[in-house]
C-alpha positions in Angstrom: 190.3 4.7 143.9 188.9 3.3 140.6 185.5 4.5 139.7 183.7 3.2 136.6 181.1 5.3 134.8 178.7 3.5 132.6 176.5 5.1 129.7 174.2 3.8 126.8 171.3 2.3 128.6 167.6 3.2 128.3 164.5 1.8 126.7 164.4 -0.1 123.4 161.8 -2.0 121.5 162.1 -5.8 121.1 164.5 -6.7 118.2 166.3 -3.5 118.7 169.9 -2.9 119.5 171.7 -0.8 122.4 175.5 -0.1 123.0 176.8 0.2 126.5 179.9 1.9 127.4 182.0 1.7 130.6 185.2 3.9 131.4 187.1 4.7 134.4 186.8 8.3 135.5 190.4 8.6 136.6 191.8 7.9 133.4 193.8 4.8 132.5 193.7 1.6 134.9 195.4 -1.7 134.3 192.7 -4.1 134.3 193.1 -8.0 134.1 189.6 -8.2 132.7 186.6 -6.2 131.9 183.1 -7.0 131.4 179.4 -6.8 132.1 177.0 -8.3 134.4 173.2 -7.8 134.9 170.5 -8.2 137.7 166.7 -8.2 137.9 164.9 -7.6 141.3 164.8 -10.8 143.3 167.6 -12.5 141.3 171.4 -13.0 141.8 173.7 -11.0 139.4 174.6 -13.1 136.2 177.3 -13.0 133.8 176.6 -11.3 130.6 180.2 -11.2 129.1 184.0 -10.7 129.9 186.9 -9.9 128.0 190.2 -10.9 129.5 193.4 -8.8 129.0 194.6 -11.1 126.1 191.2 -10.5 124.1 189.8 -13.8 125.1 186.0 -13.4 125.8 183.4 -15.2 127.5 179.6 -15.1 127.4 176.5 -16.1 129.3 174.4 -18.7 127.5 171.3 -16.5 127.2 173.2 -14.0 125.2 175.5 -15.9 123.0 175.3 -14.9 119.4 173.3 -11.5 120.3 175.6 -9.6 122.3 179.4 -8.7 121.7 181.8 -7.4 124.2 184.8 -5.2 123.2 187.2 -2.6 124.3 189.0 0.4 122.7 192.6 -0.2 121.7 193.9 2.1 124.7 192.1 -0.2 127.2 190.4 2.5 128.7 186.7 1.7 127.9 184.9 -1.5 127.5 181.8 -1.9 125.3 178.6 -4.2 125.0 176.9 -4.3 121.8 173.5 -5.8 122.3 171.5 -7.1 119.5 168.0 -8.8 119.0 167.0 -7.4 122.2 164.3 -9.1 123.9 162.1 -8.3 127.0 164.0 -10.9 129.2 167.0 -8.8 128.8 165.4 -6.1 130.9 167.9 -5.5 133.9 170.3 -3.5 135.3 173.6 -3.8 133.6 176.6 -3.4 135.6 180.1 -2.7 134.4 182.9 -5.1 135.9 186.7 -4.8 136.0 189.3 -6.8 137.8 191.8 -4.4 139.1 194.7 -5.8 141.3 193.0 -8.8 142.3 189.8 -6.9 143.4 186.4 -6.7 141.7 185.5 -3.1 140.8 181.6 -2.2 140.0 180.0 0.5 138.3 177.0 2.0 139.7 174.9 0.0 136.8 172.5 1.4 134.2 169.0 0.3 133.4 168.2 -1.4 130.0 164.4 -1.9 129.4 163.2 -3.9 126.2 159.7 -3.1 125.8 156.9 -2.3 123.0 
């Protein structure tokens, strides 16, 4: 069973940056796509960014130009570099992988943007 482990969340001031990482605890997994979603209490989970097997990226409208999704060359880890963070980016960020036609989710990591 694929288990995803996230790291890199925390507290940051407005205008600051953070980088999230997500890897499989069991080693290499052939994922068709990887990415990140986020959720705040009382709202549905929303797309942040995804990267497909061929490298095509897709971003939510609210993060375009500020966030960058990438992966390592071994396809074992997906990253989310977040710049120019704003209070409205505060959420639990979930790692997502598409594996064997199934959605696999990480446990979530809290990102709080506050002065």
